[in-house]
N, C-alpha and C positions, 0 to 999 in steps of 0.2 A: 497439581491440577491436571486434569485430563484433556486439556485443550488440543494438544497435537493429535492424539488418537481420535478424539471425538469429531474433529473437523477435517480429517484426512480426505474424505470424498470431496468436500467443497474445495479444499486446497488443490487437489489433483485436477478438478474441472477448470479452475482458474489457471493453473499452470499450463494445461493443454491449450486453452484459448490464447494465453500469452505467447506460447511457443508457435502458434499458427502464424504469427507475424514474422515476416522475413527480415531479420535485422541486418542482413547483408545488403538489402535494398534501401535506398533513401526513403522511398514511399512506404515500405514496410515498417521502417523505424518510426517514421512520422505517425503512421496509424497506431503503432504500439504506444507512443507517447500520448496520442490523443485518447486512447483507451484509459490510460492512467489519469489524464487530465479531466476526463468525465467523472471520475470517481474520487480521487484523492482530495481535491479542495473542499468538497462538501463534507467529506468525512472529518477532515481536520477542523472545519468550522463547527461541526457538531461536537467534537471532542472539546474544543475551547469553550463553547457555550455551556457545556456540562461541567466545566471547571477542572480540566485535565491538569492545569498548572498547579493545582493544590495537591495532586497525587504525585506528579513527576516534576520536581523543581527545575529540571533541565529540559522541559518541554520545548522552549524556544529553539534549542539546538537540534531538536529532533524534527521539527516542522520542515516539510519538503515542498510545499506548494510553490514557494518562490523560485526554487531552482528548477522545478518542473516547468513553470511558465517561461523561464529563461530559455530552457532547451526547446520548448515549443516555438518560441519566437525565432530561435537560431535556425530551426528547420523550416521556417516560413509557414508555420501552422497556427491558425487562429485558435484560441482556447475553445474547446468544444463545449457544447451544451452539457449541463450536469445531468447525471442520472440520480435517481432517488437514493438517499442515504438513510440508514436506519436511525430511529430515535435513540439517543444515548442520554441517559439521565443518571443512572446509578453507578456506583463504584464497580459493580460486577459487569455492567454493560461496557464501561470504559476499559476494564481489564480485557474483555474479549476483543473489542475493536483494536486496542493497542497491540495485542498479540499479533494480529494480522498485519498491521502497519509496520511494526518493528521487525517482524519476520520477513516482510517483503524486502527489507534492506539487504538481507542475506542473499536473496535471489537477485537483487540488483547488482551485487558485486560479481556474481557469476555472469550475468548478462553483459555487464560492462566489459569483461574480458572477451566474450564472444564478439561484441560490437567492435572492439579495438582491432581484432583480427581482420574483419571485413571492411570496416569504415574507420580507419584510425583517426580521421579528422572530425568525426561526428561529435556534436556536443553531447556530453555525458555527465553533466553536473548532477542530474537527478539520480542516475544509476550509481554515481560515485559518492553520493552524499553520506557522510559519516565514516568514510573509509579511514581506517587507522585509528578510529575512536572506539572506545569500549561500549558503544550504545546498546548492542544486543546483550552483552554480558551484564551490564548494569540493569537493563530491563528485566532479564531473567532473574537476577537477584531480587529485584523489587517484587516481581510476580511471586517468587517463591516465598517471600516474607508475608504475603497476604494469607489470611486464613478464612477463606470463604466457607459459608455454610453450604450444605448440599444444594439448597435452592439457589444460592448465589452462583455456585459453580454451574448449574444448569443455565442460569441467566447469562453468564459469561460465554458459555458455549453457543447459546442462541445468538448472542451479539457477534461473536466471531463468524458464525455461519452467515449472518446478515451482512457482515462486512465483506466477506468473500463474495457474496451475491452482488454487492455493489460493484466490485471490480469485474465480475462476470458481465454485468450489464454494461459497464463502460467498454469492455473489450468487444462485446457484441455490437454496440453502437458504432464503435470505430471501424469494425469490419464492414458493417453495412455502408457507412459513409465512404469507405475506401473502394468499395466494389463498383 
């Protein structure tokens, strides 16, 4: 599947926005978590409504909304208002959205290390979620076993781009609220 190459621009935009939050500052980290809080819960609800558990039997262990809400509470941040999430109905749409969510776990591991250097006592259950588990590897194996048609592949790419756009909206909202 061509997801990585096809969504590179969207991924880079979201990374730049995420990196604009100063994780060395409690206020910056709080805003960063609020950006995720505006995007992730709605995306996970959409995935569940579309039956993600039928595709990934270990979906409950992949879900991160609960730990994100715990971290938000620990930094004294109310859950933010949600941003719009894309409609997800088909297997191809789920593949694209899951690619973004599962890939963000890799970025979370990197950010957790950065956060630990500047704020070692900051709550980081969200960024640490799945550490030491083979979640990315098993997801990539699952994704590689899928045989999408060219139309399904295009649909998966569009869903991944829309999922990145959801995080972009969440980060923009959090930045506006923090200003």
